[in-house]
C-alpha positions as CSV (number, residue, x, y, z in Angstrom):
1,M,121.6,99.9,118.8
2,S,120.2,100.9,115.2
3,V,117.5,99.6,113.3
4,T,118.7,99.0,109.7
5,W,115.6,99.2,107.1
6,I,116.3,97.1,104.2
7,V,113.6,96.8,101.1
8,S,114.0,93.2,99.7
9,N,111.9,93.7,96.9
10,L,110.2,96.2,94.5
11,D,106.8,95.0,92.4
12,H,106.7,97.2,89.2
13,K,104.5,97.3,86.1
14,I,106.4,95.8,83.1
15,A,104.9,98.2,80.8
16,D,106.5,101.5,82.4
17,G,108.7,100.1,85.2
18,A,106.2,102.0,87.7
19,V,106.9,100.7,91.2
20,I,103.8,99.6,93.1
21,A,104.8,98.0,96.2
22,A,108.1,97.8,98.4
23,H,108.3,94.8,100.5
24,W,110.8,95.6,103.7
25,Q,112.1,94.8,106.6
26,A,113.7,96.5,109.4
27,V,116.2,94.5,111.4
28,D,118.6,95.4,114.5
29,S,120.5,92.9,117.2
30,E,122.7,93.2,120.4
31,V,125.6,90.8,121.3
32,V,125.4,90.1,125.3
33,D,128.0,88.1,126.6
34,G,128.9,86.6,123.1
35,V,125.2,85.7,122.3
36,I,123.5,87.3,119.5
37,Y,119.8,89.0,120.0
38,S,117.7,90.0,117.3
39,G,114.5,91.8,116.2
40,R,112.6,92.1,113.1
41,S,109.5,93.5,111.6
42,Y,108.6,93.3,107.8
43,G,105.6,94.7,105.7
44,T,104.7,95.8,102.5
45,C,103.9,99.5,101.4
46,G,101.6,100.2,98.1
47,F,102.2,102.9,95.6
48,S,100.6,104.8,92.9
49,P,103.2,106.7,91.0
50,D,102.8,109.1,87.8
51,P,105.2,108.1,85.3
52,A,104.7,111.8,83.5
53,A,105.6,113.2,87.1
54,S,109.0,115.3,87.0
55,S,109.9,112.9,90.4
56,Y,109.2,109.5,88.6
57,V,112.2,107.7,88.9
58,P,112.7,104.9,86.1
59,Y,112.9,101.1,87.6
60,A,116.6,100.5,86.5
61,D,117.7,103.9,88.0
62,I,116.2,103.4,92.0
63,T,118.4,102.4,94.7
64,Q,118.2,100.6,97.8
65,E,118.1,104.2,99.9
66,M,115.6,105.5,97.7
67,A,113.3,102.5,98.2
68,V,113.8,102.8,101.7
69,G,113.2,106.4,102.2
70,W,109.8,105.8,100.0
71,A,108.9,103.2,102.4
72,K,109.1,104.8,105.3
73,D,107.5,107.7,103.8
74,S,105.0,105.9,103.2
75,L,104.5,104.4,106.9
76,G,104.8,107.8,108.3
77,E,107.2,109.0,111.0
78,G,105.0,107.7,114.0
79,Q,104.9,104.3,112.2
80,V,108.3,104.0,111.8
81,A,109.3,105.0,115.2
82,S,106.7,102.2,116.5
83,I,108.2,99.4,114.4
84,E,111.5,100.6,115.7
85,A,110.6,100.8,119.1
86,A,108.7,97.3,119.1
87,I,112.4,95.7,117.5
88,V,114.3,97.1,120.7
89,A,111.4,95.6,122.7
90,Q,111.9,92.1,121.1
91,I,115.2,92.4,121.6
92,E,115.0,93.5,125.5
93,E,112.6,90.7,126.2
94,S,114.9,88.3,124.7
95,I,117.7,89.6,126.9
96,S,115.5,89.2,130.1
97,P,112.7,87.7,129.5
98,I,109.6,87.7,131.2
99,T,107.9,84.5,130.4
100,A,108.9,81.4,129.2
101,S,107.3,77.9,128.0
102,G,107.5,74.3,128.9
103,T,106.3,71.7,131.3
104,P,107.5,71.3,135.0
105,W,107.8,67.1,134.5
């Protein structure tokens, strides 16, 4: 299994294209006996970019890989690892549940 990170939307200022937020999701799945089990997490990261900085990237030039990198950097390595571990746990729980719901009648 390998968690895939995606940035599905970027909020940006119209005047200068500065990205102020990235809406991300992290997903993974595993197939067991023909059944697909998946896990997912999602969130938003905020930014305060400086259009005058030498590292500034214009909105039109931003790639998915850049945006994912910014989101992960914003979260930090520990939080990224925690999110990915939670997704793996979701999948494992789906494959081998430890709880169930319903009624006995």
